Every structure is written in C-alpha cells, then in structure tokens.
C-alpha positions as CSV (number, residue, x, y, z in Angstrom):
1,M,63.3,-107.0,-31.8
2,S,59.8,-107.0,-33.4
3,I,59.0,-105.7,-36.9
4,L,57.5,-102.6,-35.4
5,D,60.6,-101.8,-33.4
6,W,62.9,-102.3,-36.3
7,T,60.6,-100.2,-38.5
8,Y,60.5,-97.3,-36.0
9,I,64.3,-97.4,-35.8
10,I,65.2,-97.6,-39.5
11,V,62.4,-95.2,-40.7
12,G,63.2,-92.8,-37.9
13,L,66.9,-92.7,-38.8
14,T,66.2,-92.2,-42.5
15,F,63.7,-89.4,-41.7
16,A,66.3,-87.7,-39.5
17,L,68.8,-87.9,-42.3
18,Y,66.4,-86.4,-44.8
19,I,65.4,-83.5,-42.5
20,G,69.1,-82.9,-41.6
21,I,70.0,-82.7,-45.3
22,A,67.1,-80.3,-45.9
23,I,68.3,-78.0,-43.1
24,W,71.9,-78.1,-44.4
25,T,70.9,-77.4,-48.0
26,R,68.1,-74.9,-47.5
27,A,67.5,-72.6,-50.4
28,G,68.4,-68.9,-50.1
29,S,67.5,-67.8,-53.7
30,T,65.0,-68.7,-56.4
31,K,67.7,-70.3,-58.5
32,E,68.6,-72.6,-55.6
33,F,64.9,-73.3,-55.0
34,Y,64.1,-74.0,-58.7
35,V,67.2,-75.7,-60.0
36,A,69.6,-76.2,-57.0
37,G,71.8,-73.3,-58.3
38,G,72.6,-75.2,-61.5
39,G,75.7,-76.7,-59.8
40,V,74.9,-80.4,-59.1
41,S,77.4,-82.9,-60.3
42,P,76.3,-85.5,-63.0
43,L,76.8,-88.4,-60.6
44,A,74.7,-86.8,-57.8
45,N,72.1,-85.6,-60.3
46,G,71.9,-89.2,-61.8
47,M,71.2,-90.6,-58.3
48,A,68.7,-87.9,-57.6
49,T,67.0,-88.4,-60.9
50,A,66.8,-92.1,-60.3
51,A,65.2,-91.5,-56.9
52,D,62.9,-88.9,-58.4
53,W,62.0,-91.3,-61.1
54,M,61.6,-94.5,-59.0
55,S,58.4,-93.7,-57.3
56,A,56.0,-95.7,-55.2
57,A,54.8,-97.2,-58.5
58,S,58.3,-98.5,-59.3
59,F,59.2,-99.7,-55.8
60,I,55.8,-100.8,-54.5
61,S,53.5,-101.5,-57.4
62,M,55.6,-102.6,-60.4
63,A,56.7,-106.0,-59.0
64,G,53.1,-106.4,-57.6
65,L,51.7,-105.9,-61.1
66,I,54.1,-108.3,-62.6
67,S,53.2,-110.8,-59.8
68,F,49.5,-110.8,-60.8
69,M,49.8,-109.9,-64.5
70,G,52.8,-112.0,-65.5
71,Y,53.8,-111.3,-69.1
72,D,51.4,-108.3,-69.4
73,G,53.3,-106.5,-66.6
74,S,56.3,-106.3,-68.9
75,V,54.9,-103.1,-70.5
76,Y,55.9,-101.2,-67.3
77,L,59.4,-102.4,-67.5
78,M,59.9,-101.7,-71.2
79,G,58.0,-98.4,-71.2
80,W,59.5,-96.8,-68.1
81,T,63.1,-97.8,-68.9
82,G,62.9,-97.0,-72.6
83,G,61.7,-93.5,-71.8
84,Y,65.0,-92.7,-70.4
85,V,66.7,-93.5,-73.7
86,L,64.5,-90.9,-75.3
87,L,65.3,-88.4,-72.6
88,A,69.0,-88.9,-72.9
89,L,69.1,-88.6,-76.7
90,L,66.3,-86.2,-77.6
91,L,65.6,-83.9,-74.8
92,A,68.1,-83.6,-71.9
93,P,71.1,-81.8,-73.7
94,Y,68.9,-79.4,-75.7
95,L,66.7,-78.4,-72.7
96,R,69.8,-77.8,-70.6
97,K,71.3,-75.7,-73.3
98,F,68.1,-73.6,-73.4
99,G,68.8,-72.9,-69.7
100,K,65.3,-72.2,-68.2
101,F,63.9,-73.2,-64.9
102,T,60.8,-75.1,-65.8
103,V,59.0,-76.9,-68.7
104,P,56.4,-74.1,-69.0
105,D,59.3,-71.7,-69.1
106,F,60.7,-73.5,-72.1
107,V,57.2,-73.6,-73.8
108,G,56.5,-69.9,-73.0
109,E,59.9,-68.7,-74.4
110,R,60.0,-71.1,-77.4
111,Y,56.5,-70.4,-78.4
112,Y,56.7,-66.6,-77.6
113,S,53.3,-66.7,-75.9
114,K,51.8,-66.2,-72.5
115,T,48.9,-68.4,-73.5
116,A,51.2,-71.3,-74.4
117,R,52.9,-70.8,-71.1
118,L,49.6,-70.9,-69.2
119,V,48.4,-74.1,-71.1
120,A,51.8,-75.7,-70.1
121,V,51.3,-74.6,-66.5
122,V,47.8,-76.2,-66.4
123,S,49.2,-79.3,-68.0
124,A,52.1,-79.5,-65.6
125,I,49.9,-79.1,-62.6
126,F,47.3,-81.6,-63.9
127,V,50.0,-84.2,-64.7
128,S,51.8,-83.7,-61.4
129,F,48.7,-83.9,-59.2
130,T,47.6,-87.1,-61.0
131,Y,51.0,-88.6,-60.4
132,V,51.4,-87.4,-56.8
133,A,48.2,-89.0,-55.8
134,G,49.8,-92.4,-56.3
135,Q,52.8,-91.4,-54.2
136,M,50.8,-90.3,-51.2
137,R,48.7,-93.4,-51.4
138,G,51.9,-95.5,-51.4
139,V,53.1,-93.6,-48.2
140,G,49.8,-94.4,-46.5
141,I,50.0,-98.1,-47.4
142,V,53.5,-98.4,-45.9
143,F,52.6,-96.6,-42.7
144,S,49.3,-98.5,-42.3
145,R,51.1,-101.8,-42.1
146,Y,54.4,-101.1,-40.5
147,L,53.6,-98.3,-38.0
148,E,50.2,-99.8,-37.3
149,V,48.2,-96.7,-38.2
150,D,45.4,-96.3,-40.7
151,I,46.2,-95.3,-44.3
152,N,44.8,-91.8,-43.9
153,T,47.0,-91.1,-40.8
154,G,50.0,-92.5,-42.8
155,V,49.3,-90.1,-45.6
156,I,49.2,-87.2,-43.2
157,I,52.5,-88.2,-41.6
158,G,54.0,-88.3,-45.2
159,M,52.6,-84.9,-45.9
160,V,54.4,-83.4,-42.9
161,I,57.8,-84.9,-43.8
162,V,57.6,-83.8,-47.5
163,L,56.3,-80.4,-46.6
164,F,59.4,-79.8,-44.3
165,Y,62.1,-80.6,-46.8
166,A,60.4,-79.5,-50.0
167,V,59.3,-76.1,-48.7
168,L,62.5,-75.4,-46.8
169,G,65.1,-76.7,-49.3
170,G,63.4,-76.4,-52.7
171,M,65.3,-78.2,-55.5
172,K,68.6,-77.8,-53.7
173,G,67.3,-79.6,-50.6
174,I,65.3,-82.1,-52.6
175,T,68.3,-83.0,-54.8
176,Y,70.6,-84.0,-52.0
177,T,67.8,-85.6,-50.0
178,Q,67.0,-87.7,-53.1
179,V,70.7,-88.9,-53.3
180,A,70.3,-90.3,-49.8
181,Q,66.8,-91.7,-50.7
182,Y,68.2,-93.5,-53.7
183,C,70.8,-95.2,-51.5
184,V,68.1,-96.2,-49.0
185,L,65.6,-97.5,-51.6
186,I,68.0,-99.5,-53.7
187,F,69.6,-101.2,-50.7
188,A,66.1,-101.9,-49.3
189,Y,65.0,-103.4,-52.7
190,M,68.1,-105.5,-53.3
191,V,68.7,-107.0,-49.9
192,P,65.4,-109.0,-49.7
193,A,65.6,-109.8,-53.4
194,I,69.0,-111.5,-52.9
195,F,67.8,-113.3,-49.7
196,I,64.7,-114.6,-51.5
197,S,66.5,-115.6,-54.7
198,M,68.8,-117.7,-52.5
199,Q,65.9,-119.3,-50.8
200,V,63.9,-120.1,-53.9
201,T,66.5,-120.9,-56.5
202,G,69.9,-121.1,-54.6
203,N,71.2,-118.2,-56.8
204,P,72.2,-115.0,-55.0
205,I,71.7,-112.9,-58.2
206,P,67.9,-112.3,-58.5
207,Q,68.1,-111.6,-62.3
208,L,69.7,-115.0,-62.8
209,G,67.5,-116.7,-60.2
210,F,64.4,-115.5,-62.1
211,G,65.5,-117.9,-64.9
212,G,66.7,-120.6,-62.6
213,N,65.2,-123.7,-61.0
214,V,63.3,-124.2,-57.7
215,A,64.2,-126.8,-55.2
216,D,62.7,-129.8,-57.1
217,G,64.7,-128.9,-60.2
218,T,61.7,-127.4,-62.2
219,P,62.4,-124.0,-63.8
220,L,60.8,-121.3,-61.7
221,L,58.7,-119.9,-64.6
222,E,57.5,-123.4,-65.6
223,K,56.5,-124.1,-62.0
224,L,54.6,-120.8,-61.8
225,D,52.8,-121.5,-65.1
226,G,51.7,-124.9,-63.6
227,M,50.6,-123.5,-60.3
228,L,48.6,-120.7,-61.8
229,T,46.9,-122.8,-64.5
230,E,45.9,-125.3,-61.8
231,L,44.2,-122.5,-59.9
232,G,42.3,-121.4,-63.0
233,F,44.5,-118.4,-63.9
234,T,46.3,-117.6,-67.1
235,A,49.8,-119.0,-67.3
236,Y,52.4,-116.6,-65.9
237,T,54.3,-116.4,-69.2
238,D,51.2,-115.8,-71.4
239,G,49.7,-112.5,-72.1
240,S,46.1,-111.5,-72.3
241,K,46.5,-108.1,-73.9
242,S,46.5,-107.7,-77.7
243,M,49.7,-106.8,-79.5
244,I,48.4,-103.3,-80.4
245,D,47.4,-102.5,-76.8
246,I,50.9,-103.7,-75.5
247,F,52.5,-101.5,-78.1
248,F,50.4,-98.4,-77.3
249,I,50.8,-98.8,-73.5
250,T,54.6,-99.2,-73.8
251,A,54.8,-96.2,-76.1
252,A,52.7,-94.1,-73.8
253,L,54.9,-94.9,-70.9
254,M,58.0,-94.2,-72.9
255,V,57.0,-90.8,-74.3
256,G,55.2,-90.0,-71.0
257,T,58.6,-90.5,-69.2
258,A,60.2,-88.1,-71.6
259,G,57.4,-85.6,-71.1
260,L,57.2,-85.7,-67.3
261,P,58.0,-82.2,-66.0
262,H,59.5,-83.3,-62.7
263,V,62.0,-85.5,-64.5
264,I,62.8,-83.0,-67.2
265,V,63.6,-80.2,-64.7
266,R,66.4,-82.4,-63.2
267,F,68.5,-81.6,-66.3
268,F,68.4,-77.9,-65.5
269,T,70.3,-78.5,-62.3
270,V,73.7,-79.5,-63.8
271,P,76.4,-77.0,-64.8
272,K,76.9,-77.9,-68.5
273,V,75.2,-79.5,-71.5
274,K,77.4,-82.5,-71.5
275,D,76.6,-83.0,-67.8
276,A,73.0,-83.4,-68.8
277,R,73.8,-86.3,-71.0
278,K,76.1,-87.8,-68.4
279,S,73.5,-87.6,-65.6
280,A,70.9,-89.2,-67.9
281,G,73.3,-92.1,-68.5
282,Y,74.0,-92.4,-64.8
283,A,70.3,-92.4,-64.0
284,L,69.6,-95.1,-66.5
285,V,72.2,-97.4,-64.9
286,F,70.9,-96.7,-61.4
287,I,67.3,-97.3,-62.5
288,A,68.3,-100.5,-64.4
289,I,69.5,-102.1,-61.1
290,L,65.9,-101.9,-59.7
291,Y,64.1,-102.5,-62.9
292,T,66.0,-105.7,-63.9
293,T,65.3,-107.0,-60.3
294,A,61.5,-106.3,-60.4
295,P,60.5,-109.3,-62.6
296,A,62.4,-111.7,-60.2
297,I,60.7,-110.2,-57.1
298,G,57.3,-110.4,-58.8
299,A,57.9,-114.1,-59.6
300,F,59.3,-115.0,-56.2
301,G,56.4,-113.1,-54.5
302,I,53.5,-114.9,-56.3
303,Y,55.3,-118.3,-55.9
304,N,55.8,-117.9,-52.2
305,M,52.3,-116.4,-51.7
306,I,50.5,-119.4,-53.5
307,N,52.7,-121.9,-51.6
308,S,51.8,-120.4,-48.2
309,T,48.1,-119.7,-48.7
310,S,46.3,-121.8,-51.3
311,E,44.1,-124.6,-49.8
312,K,45.6,-123.9,-46.4
313,E,43.4,-124.1,-43.2
314,I,42.3,-120.5,-42.3
315,A,43.2,-121.2,-38.7
316,A,46.7,-122.3,-39.7
317,L,47.6,-119.4,-42.0
318,P,51.0,-117.8,-41.5
319,E,51.5,-114.7,-39.3
320,W,52.0,-112.4,-42.2
321,M,48.5,-113.1,-43.5
322,N,47.0,-112.0,-40.1
323,N,49.3,-108.8,-40.1
324,W,48.1,-107.7,-43.6
325,T,44.5,-108.7,-43.0
326,K,44.4,-106.1,-40.2
327,T,45.3,-103.3,-42.7
328,G,42.3,-104.2,-45.0
329,L,44.7,-104.8,-47.9
330,I,44.1,-108.6,-47.8
331,A,40.7,-110.0,-47.3
332,I,39.6,-113.6,-46.7
333,D,36.0,-114.7,-47.2
334,D,35.3,-118.4,-46.6
335,K,32.4,-118.6,-49.1
336,N,32.0,-122.4,-49.1
337,G,32.5,-122.7,-45.3
338,D,35.2,-125.5,-45.6
339,G,37.7,-123.5,-43.3
340,K,40.3,-123.3,-46.1
341,V,41.5,-120.5,-48.4
342,Q,40.4,-121.1,-52.0
343,Y,42.4,-118.8,-54.4
344,V,41.0,-119.2,-57.9
345,A,40.3,-117.1,-61.0
346,D,36.5,-117.3,-60.7
347,K,35.5,-114.2,-58.8
348,E,32.4,-115.9,-57.5
349,A,34.4,-118.7,-55.9
350,N,37.6,-116.9,-55.0
351,E,38.0,-116.4,-51.2
352,L,41.3,-114.4,-51.2
353,T,41.5,-110.8,-52.2
354,I,44.9,-109.2,-52.3
355,D,45.8,-105.6,-53.0
356,K,48.5,-105.6,-55.8
357,D,50.4,-102.8,-54.0
358,I,51.4,-105.0,-51.1
359,M,53.5,-107.6,-52.8
360,V,56.9,-106.0,-52.5
361,L,56.1,-104.9,-48.9
362,A,54.8,-108.3,-47.8
363,N,57.5,-110.3,-49.7
364,P,60.1,-110.4,-46.8
365,E,57.4,-111.5,-44.3
366,V,56.1,-114.2,-46.7
367,A,59.6,-115.5,-47.1
368,E,60.2,-115.3,-43.3
369,L,63.2,-113.1,-43.6
370,P,64.6,-111.4,-40.4
371,N,62.5,-108.5,-39.0
372,W,65.2,-105.9,-39.7
373,V,64.8,-106.7,-43.5
374,V,61.1,-105.9,-43.2
375,G,61.8,-102.6,-41.5
376,L,64.4,-101.8,-44.2
377,V,61.8,-102.4,-47.0
378,A,59.4,-100.1,-45.2
379,A,62.1,-97.3,-45.2
380,G,62.9,-98.0,-48.9
381,A,59.2,-97.8,-49.9
382,L,58.9,-94.5,-48.0
383,A,62.1,-93.1,-49.6
384,A,60.7,-94.0,-53.1
385,A,57.3,-92.4,-52.5
386,L,58.6,-89.3,-50.7
387,S,61.4,-88.6,-53.2
388,T,59.0,-88.5,-56.2
389,A,56.3,-86.7,-54.3
390,A,58.8,-83.9,-53.4
391,G,59.9,-83.6,-57.0
392,L,56.3,-83.3,-58.2
393,L,55.4,-80.8,-55.5
394,L,58.3,-78.7,-56.6
395,V,57.0,-78.7,-60.2
396,I,53.6,-77.6,-59.0
397,S,55.0,-74.8,-56.8
398,T,57.4,-73.5,-59.4
399,S,54.7,-73.6,-62.1
400,I,52.6,-71.3,-59.9
401,S,55.3,-69.0,-58.5
402,H,57.6,-68.7,-61.5
403,D,55.4,-69.3,-64.5
404,L,52.1,-68.0,-63.3
405,L,53.1,-65.1,-61.0
406,K,56.6,-64.0,-62.2
407,K,56.1,-64.5,-65.9
408,S,52.4,-63.8,-66.4
409,I,50.6,-62.0,-63.6
410,M,53.2,-60.1,-61.5
411,P,56.3,-59.5,-63.6
412,N,57.7,-57.0,-61.1
413,I,57.6,-59.4,-58.1
414,T,60.8,-59.3,-56.0
415,E,62.9,-62.5,-55.7
416,K,62.1,-62.6,-52.0
417,N,58.4,-62.5,-52.6
418,E,58.7,-65.0,-55.5
419,L,60.5,-67.4,-53.1
420,M,57.8,-67.0,-50.5
421,A,55.1,-67.6,-53.1
422,A,56.9,-70.8,-54.2
423,R,56.9,-72.0,-50.6
424,V,53.2,-71.2,-50.1
425,A,52.3,-72.9,-53.3
426,A,54.3,-76.0,-52.2
427,S,52.4,-76.0,-48.9
428,V,49.0,-75.8,-50.6
429,A,50.1,-78.5,-53.1
430,V,51.1,-80.9,-50.2
431,I,47.6,-80.5,-48.7
432,V,45.9,-81.2,-52.1
433,A,48.2,-84.1,-52.7
434,G,47.3,-85.5,-49.3
435,Y,43.6,-85.3,-50.1
436,F,44.2,-87.3,-53.3
437,G,46.3,-89.8,-51.3
438,I,43.3,-90.3,-48.9
439,N,40.8,-90.4,-51.7
440,P,42.7,-92.0,-54.6
441,P,41.2,-92.6,-58.0
442,G,42.8,-96.1,-58.4
443,F,45.6,-98.3,-57.2
444,V,49.1,-96.7,-57.3
445,A,50.5,-97.9,-60.6
446,Q,47.3,-97.4,-62.5
447,V,47.0,-93.8,-61.4
448,V,50.6,-93.2,-62.4
449,A,50.0,-94.8,-65.8
450,F,47.3,-92.2,-66.4
451,A,49.8,-89.4,-65.5
452,F,52.1,-90.8,-68.1
453,G,49.4,-90.8,-70.7
454,L,48.6,-87.1,-69.9
455,A,52.3,-86.2,-70.1
456,A,52.7,-88.1,-73.4
457,S,49.7,-86.3,-75.0
458,S,50.5,-82.8,-73.7
459,F,54.2,-82.1,-73.3
460,F,56.2,-84.6,-75.4
461,P,55.1,-83.5,-78.9
462,I,55.4,-79.8,-78.0
463,I,58.9,-80.2,-76.6
464,I,60.2,-82.4,-79.5
465,M,58.8,-80.0,-82.1
466,G,60.0,-77.0,-80.2
467,I,63.5,-78.4,-80.5
468,F,63.5,-79.9,-84.0
469,S,61.0,-77.9,-86.0
470,K,61.6,-74.2,-86.8
471,R,58.2,-74.0,-88.4
472,M,56.2,-75.0,-85.3
473,N,54.5,-71.8,-84.0
474,K,52.5,-70.8,-80.9
475,E,49.1,-71.4,-82.5
476,G,50.1,-75.0,-83.4
477,A,51.6,-75.6,-80.0
478,I,48.6,-74.3,-78.0
479,A,46.0,-76.1,-80.2
480,G,48.1,-79.4,-80.0
481,M,48.5,-79.3,-76.3
482,I,44.8,-78.6,-75.6
483,A,43.7,-81.2,-78.2
484,G,46.0,-83.9,-76.8
485,L,45.2,-83.3,-73.2
486,V,41.4,-83.0,-73.7
487,F,41.2,-86.1,-75.9
488,T,43.3,-88.3,-73.4
489,T,41.5,-87.0,-70.3
490,A,38.0,-87.6,-71.9
491,Y,39.0,-91.1,-73.0
492,I,40.2,-92.1,-69.5
493,V,37.3,-90.4,-67.7
494,Y,34.7,-92.0,-70.0
495,F,36.0,-95.6,-69.7
496,K,37.2,-95.5,-66.1
497,F,34.5,-93.4,-64.4
498,L,31.5,-92.7,-66.6
499,A,31.1,-96.0,-68.3
500,P,33.2,-98.7,-66.6
501,D,31.0,-101.4,-67.9
502,L,32.1,-100.5,-71.4
503,N,35.8,-100.7,-70.5
504,T,36.5,-103.7,-72.7
505,A,38.6,-104.3,-75.8
506,E,35.5,-104.4,-78.1
507,H,34.5,-100.8,-77.1
508,W,38.0,-99.3,-77.1
509,W,39.1,-97.2,-80.1
510,F,41.4,-99.4,-82.3
511,G,41.6,-101.9,-79.3
512,V,43.6,-99.4,-77.2
513,S,42.9,-99.4,-73.5
514,P,42.8,-96.2,-71.3
515,E,46.3,-97.1,-70.0
516,G,47.6,-96.8,-73.6
517,V,45.5,-93.9,-74.9
518,G,48.3,-91.4,-74.2
519,T,50.0,-92.6,-77.4
520,L,46.7,-91.8,-79.3
521,G,46.6,-88.5,-77.6
522,M,50.2,-87.8,-78.6
523,L,49.4,-88.5,-82.2
524,V,46.4,-86.2,-82.0
525,N,48.7,-83.5,-80.5
526,F,51.2,-83.9,-83.3
527,G,48.5,-83.9,-86.0
528,V,46.7,-80.8,-84.7
529,S,49.9,-79.0,-84.0
530,L,51.3,-79.6,-87.5
531,L,48.0,-78.8,-89.2
532,V,47.4,-75.5,-87.4
533,S,51.0,-74.4,-87.8
534,R,50.8,-74.8,-91.6
535,F,47.9,-72.4,-91.8
536,T,49.2,-69.8,-89.4
537,P,52.2,-67.4,-89.6
538,A,55.7,-68.9,-89.1
539,P,57.6,-68.1,-85.9
540,P,59.5,-64.8,-85.9
541,A,63.2,-64.8,-87.0
542,H,64.6,-64.5,-83.5
543,I,62.8,-67.7,-82.4
544,Q,64.1,-69.6,-85.4
545,D,67.6,-68.4,-84.6
546,L,67.0,-69.6,-81.0
547,I,66.1,-73.1,-82.2
548,E,69.3,-73.2,-84.4
549,D,71.3,-72.2,-81.3
550,I,69.7,-74.9,-79.1
551,R,70.3,-77.7,-81.7
552,I,73.8,-76.9,-82.8
553,P,76.7,-76.8,-80.3
554,R,78.7,-73.6,-80.1
555,G,81.6,-73.8,-82.6
556,A,80.1,-76.6,-84.7
557,G,81.1,-76.3,-88.3
558,S,83.7,-73.6,-87.6
559,A,86.7,-75.8,-88.1
560,Q,88.4,-75.4,-91.4
561,V,89.6,-78.3,-93.6
562,H,93.2,-77.9,-94.8
C-alpha cells in the first residue's frame, strides 16, 4: 500500500480511539472537567503528563533543531528534561496538597486577592495561546504532507478533533485520551529510530548508535563533523552560542517547564500528595525515553539527508524530496544552473532550503523505511500535537470559566452553567488557536521556547515564593508577575518583530538572546516581588498558617522521642 493509504488507516484508527475514549469518559461535573475528579492513578497520570508535555515541539521540532544546530540544540534537551526535576521536587506535592483546580486558583487563594488571580488568568491565557500556536502549526504540517492537503486545511481538521474530545470530556476525557496518545507517539518515535540506527550504525539501540560508527568504521559524530565542515557549516559537535546564552536558555526552559500551567494542573488530578510525586517520577521516565532518542534521530536525519541530496543531479533526486517539495517545506533553487543541488552555509549560494520542522517526519522516507512506518510517524506526530493542544485549551477554558467567571465576576453561577461556560470557552479557544496555527509567529520550537520564557518570568517565581515564603504578600506577587511578563514580552517583541536587524549578540542585554530572556524576566520578577513585599504589609495570619500547612505534612513533628 502507498504512504497515503497507510496514513489514512493508522491516523483514522487512532482518531477513532481518541474520540471513543472521549465519549466513554465525558465529564458530568466541573470537578471531572477541571481535574478528572481527582482520581487518576499515578501511572496513568504519568503517561498523560508525558503526552501533555511532549508536544509537537518535542516530537517534531526538537530532533530537527538538533539536526541543524548540533551542539547548540542540546539546550532543549537539558532544559525541558531538567524542568521536570524542579516540578517533582519543588512544586508537585505542595500544589497537590493545596488542592485547587488551577494555577490562578492557587495564586488567588495564596495571595488573597482577586487582582492577583486576574493577573494570573491573563498570564495563563497568554502563555497557553503562545504555546498552542506551535501545536496547531505542527498539526497542519503533518496533514499537509501525509494527507496531501494544504497546511491551513490540516490545522482546521486538527481543530475539529481537539474540539470534540476537549469540549466533551474536559480533563477526564483528555487524561485518558493522553494515555492512549502517549502509547501512540512513543511507539511512532522509537520504531523508525531503531530501524535507522540499525541501518546507519548496525546497533538497534539509537542511544548507543548515536555514539557508534557508520559503515566505513568512522564514528558517526566525526563523520558528521567532516561532512558539515566540507559544506561550509560549523562542525556538528561545536557550538556557536556563548556560554552565558546557553545557560540562560537552559534555565529559562527549566523554570518555564516548572511554571507551565497545563503541566502543573496535571498534579491536581491524583488522589493523594504522594501520588503527585509518583506521577512526576513516572512522567520523567516516560519523557526520558523520547528525549534520549532525539539526539540520535537528529544525527541520523542530517547524515542521511546530506548523503541523499548534496551535489546530486536535481533530476535524479530521491522520491522523498519531490514529496516534500510539493508541501513548500523544502525548496530547491538552482542558482548556478548546473542542474545539481548545492547545500552550503553561504545563503547567497545555497540552493536547498529545508524547514527544520520536517526532519522527524521526513526521516523514515529519507531512510527508505516501509510505508507503514511513515504512516505511523504521522499518527505519532498528530498524537503529540493534539495531546498538548488539548491540555492547553483546557487551561484557557478553566481560567475563563472557573477563575474569571466563578471566582471573580459571577460567584453565584450554578455548576451546570459553569460547565457550559467552560465548554464555550474551550470552543472559542480552539478557534483562536487555529488562527495562530494558520498565521504562526515562527517555527514550532521557537514559538514554544517563547512560551517557556513567559511562563518562567510570570508563574514560577510567584508559585515558588507562594510555597516557601510566608512574607510574600499580594502586592509583591502582583507587581512581580506584571514586571516579569512585561519585561520578557517587550524584549522578545523588540528583537523578534520590531528590530530583527538588531537581533545579534552585541545588541542583547548581557549577551542573552530572546530565547533565554525568560531567565532575566524571572530574576526581574523575583527582585520586584521581594522589594515590594518588604515595603508593604505582611500577609494575614491565616495565609501564613496556610503556607505552614502546605509545606509540612500532617503529623510531622508529632512523634515523641522516648
């Protein structure tokens, strides 16, 4: 069967599974819609968290970035994985013990202020929309190639699917759908990785193949360094970013992970505090399977791509090049008229333009794997994008229905009307997300990196200080969130949109790029929060008692020494 046939079959079966789960687990109450009734097992929650977390950026873009950036792409691996350690140790158990539905709920209660809650709502919506734009774009890219429709049509198809199970099932439907999506995406990621590792290095374990030798006995990384430097690129194992920028980007991704509202809310879905720790541990293991494979896929991808395209006759290019050229994500421009593809670092002479987001998707075709593997990867990519999009859309809808309506504007709203409002908000959010998917502000992983910066500069400091500082008050929290968010947004907008010509290391503050500015924004948030809180009244006694209760387990210190 053809790639198109296999894709229709495998994607169709997985979509039927997701919709079936959504119908089976449809939410009947606000608690089920917001936190799946609080009864999800740690193992299931760990798988759902991993699927929620491993977005289109993880599945589609990360290996693509590593393919083209080499050493510099390691910031995504270190930052996104390290953030889960912060989550497991510093946030998950305490937030679960607090027992609220959303991050703005925690902020509003902890900082005894409707204003703080509203700022948190705006931050959650802002971060989530920035992030979801990348997911919908990823959905469009997959559909454009494998179902042979344009990217915009692909985004619309993805919107309809997400709308169905996010609006019907809420967190309950999303959780069990994400368990299925994790199984699909990890299988789809590992099968071609194992095949290609065997082809390139003879080792079936991609993580070991990455450090192994190619057919002529040369180490894969050494071979890649030689191939790329011959073409005029930087060696694969050398970095072009400064140490401070690497540090700030990694830190922004780490604390951004720990501050992402759609990830944090997952820890409200388990029955007990210890289950929150367990599910974070499970999630880290499930995530590590994909993340330790990504460098290998990136290396195999660029190695195969160079071998099959550079200095080849345009008329004799492999079939996969023609397939992807039709989507507009690969472009060939024979500038010197010699009938060959010249892939070089010089932009003026380079004749091959490749969208970074296609590397994982194109990998099976480049390696000439069976057609069913290509269809499987398409299903996995869709599972990754849709699972994260659903989680983000739920954050947006709950922020509006629970935090804005129930807790701020209409405190007497009935549960039935609140549930209806949540579903309407989710529907509107899907439409807005689709618009961003059709008109994205950048390629998938770059857009997502900005979302992490915004989460790092707005939520992380306020949550950490809310748990560990009894002196932090509402005035400090509000000022800190606003300062961090405004600073980070202004920095990104200025260098990326208003003055892109100045987006170079000599013009950045302290040599920190827009991708790493979330760490600076976090420091601004901490600084402003601490300063303002010192010159304003301390929190009331019942709030300080609440913090003690969150931090210290029940019964701690009650045992007598005999």
